[in-house]
Backbone as CSV, one residue per row, in Angstrom:
resi,resn,N_x,N_y,N_z,CA_x,CA_y,CA_z,C_x,C_y,C_z
1,MET,0.673,-1.164,0.065,-0.344,0.039,0.225,1.076,0.936,-0.009
2,ARG,0.361,2.142,-0.954,1.284,3.572,-0.927,0.363,4.528,-0.486
3,ASP,1.190,5.678,0.027,0.579,6.818,0.114,0.057,7.861,-1.091
4,PHE,-0.928,7.792,-1.637,-1.317,8.896,-2.945,-0.636,9.811,-2.759
5,ARG,-0.513,10.822,-1.595,-0.144,12.070,-1.549,1.259,12.195,-1.875
6,ASN,2.031,10.982,-1.656,3.525,11.337,-2.132,3.844,11.242,-3.579
7,LEU,2.931,10.756,-4.305,3.177,10.640,-5.727,2.629,11.835,-6.664
8,GLN,4.110,12.502,-7.306,3.777,13.765,-8.290,2.746,13.540,-8.794
9,VAL,2.420,12.454,-9.448,1.713,12.279,-10.615,0.338,12.751,-9.929
10,TRP,-0.270,11.958,-8.529,-1.326,12.446,-8.107,-1.485,13.996,-7.652
11,GLU,-0.424,14.462,-7.259,-0.032,16.047,-6.859,-0.661,16.706,-8.323
12,LYS,-0.102,16.423,-9.511,-0.301,17.018,-10.816,-1.665,17.002,-10.872
13,ALA,-2.450,15.312,-10.963,-3.872,15.388,-11.208,-4.652,16.023,-10.733
14,HIS,-4.473,16.293,-9.012,-5.202,16.654,-8.179,-5.047,18.435,-8.517
15,SER,-4.108,18.925,-8.800,-3.800,20.218,-8.944,-4.702,20.634,-10.526
16,LEU,-4.566,19.493,-11.685,-5.456,19.606,-12.811,-7.269,19.600,-12.241
17,THR,-7.466,19.055,-11.286,-8.767,18.945,-11.077,-9.499,20.435,-10.488
18,LEU,-8.270,21.033,-9.438,-8.681,22.082,-9.003,-8.903,23.312,-10.279
19,ASN,-8.045,23.168,-11.138,-8.060,23.962,-12.190,-9.376,23.972,-12.779
20,VAL,-9.883,22.735,-13.453,-10.752,22.377,-14.023,-12.140,23.232,-13.398
21,TYR,-12.138,23.020,-11.991,-13.180,23.246,-11.154,-13.582,24.963,-11.512
22,LYS,-12.660,25.717,-11.581,-12.392,26.743,-11.359,-12.711,27.581,-13.154
23,ALA,-12.245,26.713,-13.793,-12.384,27.216,-15.440,-14.059,26.877,-15.766
24,THR,-14.545,25.925,-15.371,-15.876,25.458,-15.614,-16.939,25.853,-14.497
25,ALA,-16.233,27.313,-13.954,-17.381,27.883,-12.654,-18.073,28.732,-13.916
26,SER,-17.607,29.288,-14.999,-18.261,30.045,-15.885,-18.710,29.551,-17.018
27,LEU,-18.874,28.157,-16.794,-19.684,27.207,-18.059,-21.240,28.046,-17.953
28,PRO,-21.868,27.937,-18.870,-23.292,28.264,-19.049,-24.253,27.475,-17.730
29,LYS,-24.927,28.245,-17.196,-25.756,27.683,-16.312,-26.779,25.975,-16.755
30,ASP,-27.327,26.166,-18.067,-27.651,25.234,-18.452,-27.056,23.944,-18.792
31,GLU,-25.979,24.355,-18.868,-24.797,22.853,-18.714,-24.435,22.373,-17.500
32,LEU,-24.820,22.686,-16.332,-24.477,22.532,-14.926,-24.794,20.983,-14.822
33,TYR,-25.771,20.191,-15.346,-26.130,18.990,-15.451,-25.784,18.166,-16.675
34,GLY,-25.182,18.936,-17.455,-24.250,18.419,-18.355,-22.946,18.413,-18.842
35,LEU,-22.454,19.062,-19.700,-20.999,19.040,-19.908,-20.292,19.318,-18.661
36,THR,-20.719,20.471,-17.968,-19.887,20.803,-16.731,-19.550,19.868,-15.696
37,SER,-20.695,19.046,-15.657,-20.637,17.759,-14.672,-19.730,16.900,-15.552
38,GLN,-19.856,16.457,-16.396,-19.029,15.327,-16.961,-17.163,15.901,-17.080
39,ILE,-17.217,16.984,-17.149,-15.892,17.473,-17.334,-15.420,17.546,-15.841
40,ARG,-16.220,18.027,-14.855,-15.563,17.763,-13.367,-15.341,16.220,-12.909
41,ARG,-16.524,15.412,-13.289,-16.162,14.110,-12.993,-14.996,13.029,-13.531
42,SER,-14.933,13.522,-14.625,-13.780,12.872,-15.268,-12.390,13.414,-14.918
43,SER,-12.332,14.541,-14.798,-11.238,15.250,-14.177,-10.793,14.545,-12.679
44,ALA,-11.946,14.677,-11.698,-11.853,14.325,-10.572,-11.790,12.528,-10.500
45,SER,-11.882,12.134,-11.365,-11.938,10.499,-11.594,-10.406,10.245,-11.601
46,ILE,-9.387,10.913,-12.461,-8.050,10.841,-12.633,-7.234,10.854,-11.084
47,PRO,-7.591,11.621,-10.305,-6.819,11.303,-9.080,-7.221,10.519,-8.132
48,THR,-8.567,10.425,-7.906,-9.250,9.381,-7.223,-9.039,7.896,-7.886
49,ASN,-8.611,7.718,-9.034,-8.254,6.072,-9.374,-6.641,6.052,-9.066
50,ILE,-5.768,7.011,-8.899,-4.643,6.706,-8.680,-4.617,6.612,-6.930
51,ALA,-5.201,7.232,-6.318,-5.675,7.098,-4.691,-6.316,5.487,-4.375
52,GLU,-7.016,5.295,-5.460,-7.691,3.787,-5.143,-6.765,2.816,-5.190
53,GLY,-6.099,2.932,-6.317,-4.704,2.280,-6.917,-3.963,1.940,-5.551
54,CYS,-3.752,3.014,-4.917,-2.436,2.903,-4.187,-3.024,2.246,-2.877
55,GLY,-3.851,2.142,-2.765,-4.823,1.614,-1.429,-5.000,-0.245,-1.847
56,ARG,-4.428,-0.719,-2.952,-4.916,-1.816,-3.502,-3.758,-2.534,-3.051
57,ASN,-3.777,-3.987,-3.140,-2.430,-4.691,-3.214,-1.479,-5.207,-4.493
58,GLY,-0.492,-4.615,-4.508,0.578,-4.927,-5.342,0.315,-3.931,-6.708
59,ASP,1.552,-3.845,-7.397,1.542,-3.022,-8.775,0.774,-3.549,-10.021
60,ALA,0.337,-5.047,-9.838,-0.614,-5.059,-11.161,-1.884,-4.357,-10.864
61,GLU,-2.286,-4.445,-9.576,-3.556,-3.589,-9.484,-3.328,-2.245,-9.355
62,LEU,-2.113,-1.617,-8.938,-2.304,-0.299,-9.189,-1.757,0.339,-10.645
63,ALA,-1.200,-0.842,-11.564,-1.109,-0.267,-12.772,-2.462,-0.549,-13.614
64,ARG,-3.091,-1.235,-13.124,-4.779,-1.217,-13.553,-5.624,0.050,-13.446
65,PHE,-5.699,0.437,-12.050,-6.191,1.997,-11.704,-5.357,2.698,-12.468
66,MET,-4.089,3.415,-12.564,-3.404,3.874,-13.284,-3.913,4.232,-15.042
67,SER,-4.460,2.687,-15.244,-4.983,2.799,-16.771,-6.248,3.360,-16.823
68,ILE,-6.827,2.970,-15.867,-8.511,3.702,-15.619,-8.188,5.330,-15.510
69,SER,-7.034,5.741,-14.781,-7.064,7.073,-14.778,-6.636,7.576,-16.365
70,MET,-5.840,7.039,-16.906,-5.409,7.467,-18.240,-6.726,7.690,-19.039
71,GLY,-7.561,6.535,-18.805,-9.066,6.457,-19.953,-9.642,8.146,-19.310
72,SER,-9.658,8.294,-18.101,-10.389,9.537,-17.628,-9.331,10.871,-18.421
73,ALA,-8.474,10.340,-17.959,-7.719,11.846,-18.497,-8.091,12.036,-20.121
74,SER,-8.238,10.822,-21.011,-8.541,11.233,-22.472,-10.025,11.802,-22.513
75,GLU,-10.797,10.758,-21.859,-12.198,11.552,-21.594,-12.099,13.298,-21.430
76,LEU,-11.461,13.817,-20.423,-11.394,14.886,-20.250,-10.887,15.643,-21.229
77,GLU,-9.820,15.208,-21.869,-9.038,15.848,-23.017,-10.273,16.260,-24.254
78,TYR,-11.112,15.209,-24.274,-12.175,15.445,-25.370,-13.189,16.565,-25.045
79,GLN,-13.720,16.449,-23.458,-14.920,17.363,-23.253,-14.167,18.693,-23.107
80,LEU,-12.668,19.012,-22.612,-12.698,20.129,-22.732,-12.513,20.882,-24.224
81,LEU,-12.120,19.883,-25.233,-12.215,20.306,-26.629,-13.631,20.552,-26.827
82,LEU,-14.455,19.834,-26.861,-15.836,20.213,-26.895,-16.416,21.448,-26.518
83,ALA,-16.073,21.573,-25.015,-16.379,22.794,-24.652,-15.440,24.228,-25.329
84,HIS,-14.391,24.000,-25.846,-13.522,25.140,-26.196,-14.600,25.201,-27.908
85,ASP,-14.853,24.410,-28.351,-15.306,24.170,-29.767,-16.729,24.749,-29.616
86,LEU,-17.456,24.565,-28.258,-18.709,25.392,-28.432,-18.701,26.885,-27.527
87,ASN,-17.470,27.174,-27.463,-17.327,28.780,-27.075,-17.593,28.464,-25.736
88,TYR,-17.362,28.058,-24.842,-17.450,27.485,-23.429,-16.378,28.113,-22.519
89,LEU,-15.286,27.321,-23.063,-13.863,27.751,-22.799,-13.020,29.077,-23.454
90,ASP,-12.416,29.837,-23.441,-11.729,30.473,-24.007,-10.405,29.981,-24.597
91,GLN,-9.682,30.536,-25.628,-8.564,29.715,-26.086,-7.257,29.664,-25.240
92,ASP,-7.210,30.831,-24.031,-6.332,30.654,-23.214,-6.462,29.766,-22.115
93,ALA,-7.661,29.655,-21.431,-8.094,28.511,-20.729,-8.005,27.253,-21.228
94,TYR,-8.138,27.004,-22.381,-8.302,25.561,-22.774,-6.794,25.319,-23.362
95,ILE,-6.110,25.957,-23.929,-4.434,25.825,-23.843,-3.896,25.435,-22.669
96,GLU,-4.366,26.241,-21.535,-3.549,25.857,-20.313,-3.982,24.352,-19.642
97,LEU,-5.579,24.255,-19.694,-5.710,23.023,-19.262,-5.338,21.654,-20.203
98,HIS,-5.404,21.912,-21.737,-4.890,20.862,-22.411,-3.520,20.421,-22.073
99,GLU,-2.546,21.442,-21.901,-1.477,21.220,-21.275,-1.222,20.525,-20.100
100,LYS,-1.966,20.703,-19.402,-1.639,20.364,-17.957,-2.106,18.497,-18.197
101,VAL,-3.580,18.485,-19.088,-4.011,17.131,-19.346,-2.784,16.286,-19.987
102,THR,-2.172,16.732,-20.808,-1.072,16.370,-21.832,-0.245,15.791,-20.296
103,GLU,0.354,16.664,-19.607,1.596,16.553,-18.842,1.105,14.972,-17.804
104,VAL,-0.061,15.516,-17.251,-0.768,14.098,-16.450,-0.540,12.696,-17.248
105,LYS,-1.087,13.208,-18.442,-1.140,11.587,-19.145,0.290,11.093,-19.294
106,ARG,1.430,12.050,-19.565,2.650,11.670,-19.809,3.315,11.107,-18.345
107,MET,2.884,11.411,-17.539,3.361,10.984,-15.905,2.717,9.698,-15.934
108,ILE,1.296,9.649,-16.168,0.542,8.114,-15.865,1.185,7.484,-16.699
109,ALA,1.420,7.310,-18.139,2.209,6.419,-18.865,3.494,5.985,-18.379
110,GLY,4.246,6.970,-17.737,5.830,6.641,-17.386,5.861,5.987,-16.260
111,PHE,4.706,6.195,-15.095,4.461,5.645,-14.069,3.997,4.220,-13.973
112,ILE,3.121,4.078,-15.206,2.766,2.339,-15.365,3.658,1.714,-16.028
113,LYS,4.697,2.097,-16.947,5.917,1.552,-17.180,6.976,1.117,-15.995
114,THR,7.059,2.013,-15.072,7.704,1.666,-14.093,7.071,0.428,-13.353
115,LEU,5.918,0.285,-13.522,5.341,-0.521,-12.330,4.896,-2.157,-13.321
116,LYS,5.272,-1.978,-14.848,5.373,-3.346,-15.251,6.852,-4.008,-15.289
117,LYS,7.879,-3.184,-14.888,8.835,-3.759,-14.949,9.582,-4.651,-14.093
């Protein structure tokens, strides 16, 4: 069992989630139960699955939960693109969040590689 708070990938994913919540606060109110909710859920799913994987037994289970986190990150990546294309997110906010998602995805991929060695 690992302490997820000690993992840099979890810290980055948590920070991303905080940024996503701030950025989505300005989305249209009629999207609160639609796209806003989906974006927030997929974002929060990334550090949540990392934390859950750390509470499991062994590297194989942790790698499985890291893979789930990667799926959530890809889902978030698309949802941010959709929000941008619908003009709900301005260019600067989109670029900043996209860069953060990309960084988290790279970190997850690298962590999965170390677990499978």
